[in-house]
N, C-alpha and C positions, 0 to 999 in steps of 0.2 A: 712280440705279439701282445696286444693289450688284453686286459681282462675281458672286455667285450668280445674281442676277436676269439678268445679261447672258448667262451661260453657258446658263441655262435657256431664255432667249429664242432662242438660236441653235440649239437642238435641234429636230428635226422633231417634229411632233405625232404621237400614236399612229396617227391615221388615215392619216398619210403613210408609215408603215413597211410593208414588204412582209409579207404574211401568213406566219406561221411554220408550216412543214410538217414532220411527223415524218419521220425518215430512212426511206427505202424499204429493203426486204429486199435488193435488189440492191446498194444502197450499203453496207450493213453487210457483205455478202459481200466486196465489193471492199476494204473497209477492214480487215477482220480475217482472213477466211479465206484469201485469196490470199497475203498475206504469210506466214501460218502454213504454208501448203503449201510455199512456197519455202524457208522455214527448215527444215521437215521433210525436204525433198529434199536440202538441203545436208548436214544431219546424217546422213541415210541413206548418202549417198555417202561421207562422211568415215568412218562406221562400217564400211562395206563394205571400203574400202581399208585401214582400220586393222586389221580382222580378217584380211585377206589377209597383211599384213605381220607381224602378231603371230603368226598361226597358223604361219607358216614358222619362227618362232624359238622358240615356246613349247615344242615337243617337245624341242628341243635343250637348252634350259635345264632342263627337267624330267628328262631323262635324266642330265644332269650332277649334278642335285640328289639323285638316287638314291644317290649315294655319300657324301652328307653325313653327318657324325657326329651332327648334330642330328636327334633322332628326329622332331620336329615337321616339319622341312623334308623329311626323307626320306618320311614318310607322306604329306605334302601332294603330293610329286612322284609317288608311286605312284598316288594317286587322280586326280591331275591328268592323268597319262598315259592312264589308262583312259578318262577323259572325252574327251580329245582323240581317242583311237582310235575311240571310239563315234561322236563327231560326224563324224569324217572318213569312216567307213564309211557313214553316212547320206547323205553328199553324193554317193556313187556316183562316176560318172565326173568329177564336178566337184571331187572331193577330191584329196588328195595321195598316195593309195594307200599310206597309212602301214602297212597290214597287212603289206606286203612289205618294210618298212624294217628292215634287219638291225641297224642301230645301236640302234633301240628294242628289238628282240627281244633283243639281247645285254644291254642294260641291265637289262631286266626279269628275264632269265635269271640274270644275276650276282647280283641282289638276292635272288631266290628261293633260289639256292644258299647264300648267306650265312645266310638265315633258316633253311633246313633244317639247316645245320651247327650252328647255335645250339641246335637240338633243343628249342626252348622248348615247354613243355606248358601254359603259361599261356593264359588265354582270349584275351588280346590277341595273344600270339605265334602261336597257331593261326589267329586271324582274319587276320593279315597273310599267313601262308603260304597260306591259302585264297584270299585276294584276289589274290595274285600268280599263283597257279596258274590262277585263272580268267582273269586278264589275258593270260596266255600263249596262251590259246585264241583270242585275237583276232589273233594273229600267224600268218603263213604260212611263215615260214622254219623248217621242221621240223628241218633239220640243226642249227640254232642252239638251238632250245628243247627238242628231244627229250631230251637227257641230264638236264635239270632235271626234266622231267615224269616221266621214268622213276624218278628218285630220289624224287619226291613220291609215287609209287605203292608204294613199299616197305612191307612189312608193319608196320614199327615206327612208321609215321606215323599221325597222327590219321585216323580213318575218313573224315571229311568232306574232308580234304585229298586223300586217296587217290582218293576218288570224283571230286573236282573235276579231278584230273589226267587221269583217263580221259575225262571229259566234254570237257575242253579238247582232248585228242587227237582225240576224235571230231569236234569242230568243225573242226579243221584238216583232217583227212582228208575230212570231208564236203564242205567247200568245194572241195577238190582234185577230188573225185569229180564234183561238179557242173560243174567246169570241163572235164571230160573228161580230166583228168590224174591218175588215181588213184595213190596213194602205195604204195610197197612196201618201206618202211623195215624192214629185217630186225630191228634191235634193238627197235623198237617192237612189232613183231608178236610177237617172243619174250617180251617183257614182258607183253603182253596174254594170250598163251597160258598163262603161269604164273598170272596173276591169274584166269583163267577156271576155275581149280580152287581158288580161295580159299574158306575156310570161310564168309565173309560172303556171303549171297545177293546183296546189292546190288552187290558187286564182280563176282561171276560174271555177273550180268545186264548190267552196264555194259561188261564186257570183251567179251561176246558181241556186243553192239551195235557196239562199236568195230571188232572184227575184220571185220565185214561191210563196212567202208568201205575195206579195204586190198586191193590187187590182189596177192595172194600165195598161192601153193600151200599154204604152211603154214597161213595163216589159213583158207583154204577147208577144209582137212582138219580143223582144230579145230572149225569150225562144224558139220561133219558129226558129229563126236564129241558136241558139245553138244546135238544134237537128242535125244539119249537122256537128257538131264538130268531128274532128278525135279522140278526147279524149273520150273514152267510158263513163267514169264517168261524164264528163260534159254533154254529151248528155242525159244520164239517169237522171241526176238531172233536166235537162230541161223538159224531158218527165214527170217526177214525178210532177214537178211544174205545168205543163199544166193539168195533171190529177187532181190535187187538185182543179183546176179551172173548172173542168168538160169537158176538151177538150181531144179528142182522137187523136190529131195531132201527138202525140209521139208514135203511135201504133208500127211502124216498129222498133223503138229503144227498146221498151219494149219486143217485140218478140225476138230481137237479144239478149237482156240481159238474157232471160230465155231459150235460146237455149242450147242444150246439149253441143255443141262445146265450149260455153262460160264457163259452170260450170265444164267441165271436166279438165280444166287447173288446175293442182295442184299448190296451192300457195306455194311459197318458203319461205316467211317470214310471221310473225304475222300480219304485216301491209297489205300484200296482202290478207291474209285470211279474215281480217276484212273488207277490201274493197269489196271482192267477196261476203261476207255474206250480207253486206248492199245493194249491187247491187240487189241481188236476193230477199231479204226480201222486200225492198222498191218497187221493180217492181211488186211483187206479190200483195202488198197492192194496188198499182195503178190499176192493172188488176181487182181485186175484186171490187174496187170502180167504175170502168168504165164499168163493165160487162153489165149494162142496156143500155149502149150507143154503144157498139160494134155491128156491123151487123153480120149476120150468117157466112159470109166468114171469117171475122176477128176471130170470136170465134173458127171456125174450125182450123184456123192456130195456135191459142194459146193453145188449149186443149191438143194436144200431148206433148208439152213442159211442161205444168203444171202437166200433169199426170206423166211424168217422174220424176219430182221433188218430187211429193207426194209419189212416190213409192220407189225412190232410193237415194234421197239426204241424205248424212251422218248426217246432223244436224236435230234433231227432230223438232226444232222450224221452220225450213224451210218446213219440211214435213207437219206440222200442217197448216202453212200459205198457202201452195200449195193446200191442201185439201179444205180449205175455199174458195180459189179463184176458184178452179175447181167446187165446188158446186154452186158458183155464176154464173159461165159461163153456166153450164148445166141446171140450173134452168130457165134460160132466153133464152136458145137456142131454136130457132124456135118459140119463143113466138110472138104473134101478136103485 
């Protein structure tokens, strides 16, 4: 007998082998899925703790890189800081509250001052100024950022940069108002009062809106002056600002904004549509808020316009807001 014959003779016959069964689904799960879940869990924990550690350091590194002489590093730091601030604000109470971080505010402010002093009119230079101006709107340390924003509002600046500065100031003041801690910065109010007489309509409109977010007698007085503006949007922003302060002085402007003749004008561009939508929506919000303060005559003058909007306006969101305003007016009408 050969060696091959001997080995073959020692092997069991096919009939003696156990039947081959395909692996069950449960076996496959145990073999592949459970280990994968364990690995994923470990990776997630590692990533979470890594993000906590890196997040604490990233903003410090980015602030220091704002002073770099290397343009690429400096620009990367600017955009990186904006991203860190945005992510932190989205985390709410779980974040680091970077909006109130004075070191970040100072770093962005210093860089904006440098860019404004360079007075670059190139497309890239203006874009950087605009970006930094917007980024300051994410910070809450007004005493730190106000001088740079005021400088960005000056008449010699690019129009978009000026507009961004006012919008950013509005964001800062708006958050303070929502916290129940309205701002009364004299320098900012004085700057906005000057801009409310600017030749550019968009600047007057933006300034009127921002003034309504400051707790200041001078701001209130200027809003009352702006009610007489020939520019409808400026007047409406002034009326809305006064409404926010609980004043009905802008009643006639709000009534005009909600009139059928105003809303029947068909917008020709997307910008005009957006303006008309904001005018009506914000005016309805002001009417609903002021409903307890309107007298019966004022309510009687407003109700037909609001009813028309609730029944016929093509935008559902406007119809909903109009219905809410109408309910507020009717609930309090003839009330003692």
